[in-house]
C-alpha positions as CSV (number, residue, x, y, z in Angstrom):
1,M,112.1,269.1,75.8
2,D,114.4,266.1,74.1
3,Q,117.7,268.1,73.7
4,L,120.9,266.4,72.8
5,Y,123.8,267.3,75.2
6,L,127.4,266.9,75.1
7,L,128.5,265.5,78.6
8,A,131.9,266.3,79.8
9,T,134.3,267.4,83.0
10,L,135.9,270.7,83.0
11,A,138.0,271.7,86.2
12,D,136.8,268.8,87.7
13,T,133.0,269.4,87.3
14,R,130.6,267.8,85.3
15,I,129.4,269.9,82.7
16,A,126.6,269.7,79.9
17,V,126.7,271.5,76.5
18,E,123.9,271.6,74.0
19,T,125.2,269.8,70.8
20,G,123.9,273.0,68.8
21,E,126.8,275.0,69.7
22,V,129.7,271.8,69.6
23,E,131.2,271.8,66.2
24,A,133.4,268.7,67.3
25,V,135.6,267.4,70.0
26,V,139.4,266.9,69.1
27,R,142.6,265.7,71.0
28,L,144.9,269.1,71.0
29,T,148.4,268.4,69.7
30,D,150.7,271.6,69.4
31,I,149.5,274.7,71.0
32,S,151.5,277.8,70.2
33,P,151.5,280.6,73.0
34,V,150.6,284.2,72.6
35,P,152.5,286.5,74.5
36,G,150.4,289.3,76.4
37,M,147.2,287.3,76.4
38,G,145.5,286.5,79.5
39,I,146.1,283.1,81.4
40,H,142.7,281.6,80.0
41,V,144.3,282.0,76.5
42,A,146.3,278.7,76.2
43,G,147.3,279.6,72.7
44,L,146.9,279.1,69.0
45,S,146.5,275.7,67.2
46,A,145.6,274.5,63.5
47,L,142.8,272.3,63.0
48,R,142.1,271.5,59.2
49,S,143.9,274.3,57.7
50,R,142.2,277.0,60.1
51,V,143.5,278.7,63.1
52,L,141.9,278.1,66.5
53,T,142.0,280.1,69.6
54,I,142.4,277.6,72.7
55,I,140.8,278.9,75.5
56,D,141.9,277.3,78.7
57,V,138.3,277.0,80.4
58,A,139.7,275.9,83.7
59,A,142.1,278.9,84.2
60,L,138.7,281.1,83.9
61,I,137.2,279.1,86.8
62,H,140.0,278.6,89.2
63,G,142.5,281.1,88.0
64,R,145.5,278.9,87.2
65,A,146.7,277.5,83.9
66,T,146.2,273.9,82.9
67,P,149.6,271.9,83.0
68,A,150.6,271.2,79.3
69,E,150.6,267.4,80.1
70,R,146.8,267.7,81.0
71,R,145.8,269.9,77.9
72,G,144.3,266.5,75.7
73,L,141.0,267.4,74.7
74,A,139.2,270.4,73.2
75,I,135.4,271.2,72.4
76,I,135.3,273.3,69.1
77,A,133.1,275.7,68.5
78,N,132.1,278.9,66.3
79,I,131.4,281.7,68.4
80,S,130.7,285.2,66.7
81,G,132.3,284.0,63.5
82,H,135.9,282.9,65.4
83,S,137.0,279.6,66.0
84,Y,137.8,278.4,69.3
85,G,138.7,275.3,71.0
86,L,137.7,275.2,74.5
87,M,139.9,273.0,76.7
88,V,137.9,269.9,78.9
89,D,139.4,267.4,81.1
90,G,137.6,264.6,79.2
91,V,134.5,263.8,77.3
92,S,131.5,261.1,78.4
93,D,128.9,260.8,76.3
94,I,126.3,262.6,74.0
95,C,122.6,261.9,74.9
96,R,119.3,262.9,75.0
97,V,118.0,264.3,78.2
98,P,114.1,264.1,78.3
99,E,113.4,266.0,81.3
100,G,115.6,269.1,79.8
101,E,117.0,271.7,81.6
102,L,116.1,272.2,85.5
103,P,116.8,275.3,87.5
104,L,120.0,275.9,89.6
105,R,119.4,274.7,93.0
106,G,121.5,274.8,96.2
107,Q,124.9,276.5,96.2
108,L,126.7,276.9,93.1
109,D,130.3,278.1,93.3
110,P,130.7,281.9,92.7
111,A,133.3,280.9,89.8
112,W,130.9,279.0,87.6
113,A,128.0,281.6,88.2
114,P,128.9,283.7,84.9
115,Y,128.8,280.3,82.7
116,A,126.0,278.3,84.2
117,R,122.4,278.0,83.1
118,A,120.9,275.5,84.3
119,L,121.3,271.8,85.5
120,V,120.5,268.6,83.3
121,E,120.5,265.0,84.8
122,H,121.6,262.0,83.4
123,D,122.0,258.7,84.8
124,G,121.1,259.9,88.5
125,H,124.1,262.8,88.4
126,P,123.7,266.5,88.0
127,W,125.6,268.1,85.2
128,L,126.1,271.7,85.0
129,L,124.5,273.5,81.5
130,V,127.1,275.7,80.3
131,S,127.5,278.0,77.4
132,L,130.4,277.9,75.4
133,A,129.9,281.5,74.4
134,A,129.5,282.7,77.9
135,F,133.0,281.5,78.6
136,I,134.5,283.5,75.6
137,E,132.3,286.4,76.6
138,G,133.5,286.2,80.4
139,G,136.9,285.7,79.1
140,A,136.9,289.2,77.5
141,L,135.6,290.8,80.5
142,A,138.3,288.9,82.6
143,Q,141.1,290.3,80.0
144,A,139.6,293.8,80.1
145,A,139.7,294.1,83.8
């Protein structure tokens, strides 16, 4: 399968996202906090006349909020009819991976288990294939707990 992937870093981990899940990658400017939300909800932000819920994905993984000075980029996605910005550390590339998805091998940090689907290899490095929707669904479960 010759799928196109967005390669990024998140919580100091190389991740891959199928480009079909990605609407855009943007530089974040103002994020307005929302009182009473879980640590993984950084707040709300505006993008081209629409409101985005900004998700601090690293907070889902590590349990602590990303410092404001490190909140630079977000992957924009429409998930279940809602607009989200999922914060990432950086974006490396968009590329095809002719080998496609590979099964997860070895030990996976338990914090990543709900979000990881497979591995993809690019330039000799493994990238953890994640689902953006899983971060939202997993975050809702974390909020409910």
